[in-house]
C-alpha positions in Angstrom: 21.1 -13.2 31.8 17.7 -11.7 31.6 19.4 -8.6 29.8 20.8 -11.3 27.4 17.8 -13.1 26.8 15.7 -9.2 26.2 18.5 -8.0 23.7 18.0 -11.5 22.0 14.6 -11.1 21.7 14.5 -7.2 20.7 17.1 -8.3 17.9 15.0 -11.3 16.5 11.8 -8.9 16.6 13.6 -6.3 14.7 15.0 -8.6 12.0 11.3 -10.2 11.8 9.9 -6.6 11.3 12.5 -5.5 8.6 12.1 -9.0 6.7 8.4 -7.8 5.9 9.4 -4.5 4.4 10.6 -5.2 0.9 11.9 -2.5 -1.3 11.4 -2.3 -5.2 14.9 -3.2 -5.4 15.0 -6.1 -3.4 11.9 -7.5 -5.7 14.0 -7.1 -8.5 16.7 -8.9 -7.0 14.4 -11.6 -6.0 13.1 -11.7 -9.7 16.2 -10.4 -12.0 15.1 -12.3 -14.8 11.7 -10.7 -15.5 13.3 -7.3 -15.0 16.1 -7.9 -17.4 13.3 -8.3 -20.3 11.9 -5.3 -19.8 12.9 -1.9 -22.1 14.2 1.0 -19.9 10.9 2.9 -20.2 9.4 0.1 -18.1 12.0 -0.5 -15.9 12.1 3.2 -14.7 8.3 3.3 -14.0 8.5 -0.4 -11.9 11.0 1.5 -9.6 9.1 4.3 -9.5 5.9 2.2 -8.4 4.1 2.8 -11.6 2.0 0.1 -13.3 0.0 0.3 -16.6 -3.0 -1.8 -18.1 -1.2 -4.7 -19.9 1.6 -5.6 -17.0 2.1 -9.1 -16.2 1.3 -10.2 -12.6 5.4 -10.3 -12.2 5.5 -7.1 -13.1 2.8 -5.7 -10.5 4.5 -7.4 -7.9 8.0 -5.9 -9.0 6.4 -2.3 -8.9 3.8 -2.7 -5.9 5.1 -6.0 -3.9 2.9 -8.6 -2.5 -0.7 -7.6 -2.3 -2.9 -7.3 0.9 -5.6 -9.4 -0.4 -6.0 -11.7 -3.7 -9.3 -12.5 -4.8 -10.5 -15.0 -7.4 -13.7 -14.2 -10.1 -15.2 -16.3 -12.4 -17.5 -14.7 -15.1 -19.1 -15.6 -18.7 -15.7 -14.3 -19.8 -14.0 -16.8 -17.9 -11.7 -16.7 -14.7 -10.0 -13.2 -13.2 -7.7 -12.6 -10.5 -7.8 -9.5 -8.5 -5.1 -8.0 -6.4 -5.9 -5.6 -3.7 -3.4 -3.3 -2.0 -3.9 -1.3 1.5 -2.9 1.7 3.3 -2.9 1.2 7.0 -2.8 4.7 9.2 -3.6 5.5 12.6 -6.8 8.1 12.8 -6.8 10.4 15.8 -10.2 10.5 17.8 -8.9 12.9 20.3 -8.5 13.3 23.7 -10.7 11.1 26.4 -10.9 10.4 30.1 -8.8 7.4 31.0 -9.0 7.2 34.7 -7.7 8.9 37.7 -4.2 9.1 39.4 -4.2 8.8 42.8 -1.4 10.9 44.6 -0.5 10.5 48.1 1.0 13.3 50.4 1.8 13.9 54.2 -0.4 16.9 55.5 2.0 18.1 58.2 -1.2 19.9 59.7 -3.4 17.2 60.7 -0.5 14.9 60.7 -2.2 12.4 58.7 -1.9 11.2 54.8 -4.1 12.5 52.3 -4.9 11.4 48.9 -5.7 12.9 46.1 -7.0 12.0 42.7 -6.7 14.2 39.6 -8.4 13.0 36.4 -5.9 11.6 33.4 -6.6 11.9 30.1 -5.1 10.6 27.0 -5.1 10.5 23.3 -6.9 7.9 21.6 -6.5 6.7 17.7 -8.2 4.3 16.0 -6.7 1.5 13.3 -7.9 2.3 9.7 -7.4 0.6 6.4 -8.5 2.2 3.1 -8.2 0.6 -0.3 -5.5 2.0 -2.1 -5.3 -0.1 -5.6 -7.0 -2.6 -7.2 -5.4 -4.1 -9.9 -7.4 -7.3 -12.0 -6.1 -9.7 -14.1 -7.0 -12.0 -17.0 -4.9 -14.4 -18.7 -2.1 -13.2 -16.9 -2.3 -9.7 -17.9 -3.7 -6.4 -15.9 -7.0 -5.4 -17.3 -8.3 -3.3 -14.7 -6.5 -0.8 -12.5 -8.7 0.8 -10.1 -7.1 3.7 -7.7 -8.5 5.6 -4.7 -7.8 9.5 -4.9 
């Protein structure tokens, strides 16, 4: 019973993880009418994840997916929407002291158990988030594309 429950939980977790990972083809299947209206050159760029000024929100979504953040701003020129795409990675911070490992052994000379403590070190990582692409839309069209180099 425990093994069946564990397998069921593992399967559900795996499916949940895979559901969050969309490819360009998945997004095209989600919005086929938008993709079909585009010319062949633009379709090829979207399949490669390339965006350009003038692309609609749907076109940017097809190429890059759902943004990590969406912001809305209001200025004298009107409303603008900004989509922000981030890159997530782990930064290696080196090896650090993590504690002690206790070993117990029998010493036949003194006929007693002895304890030995040795230091343990572990690699440490820090979660990092870096803004990769920022796309600003005005009147539904991409007007500014900022990309980190």
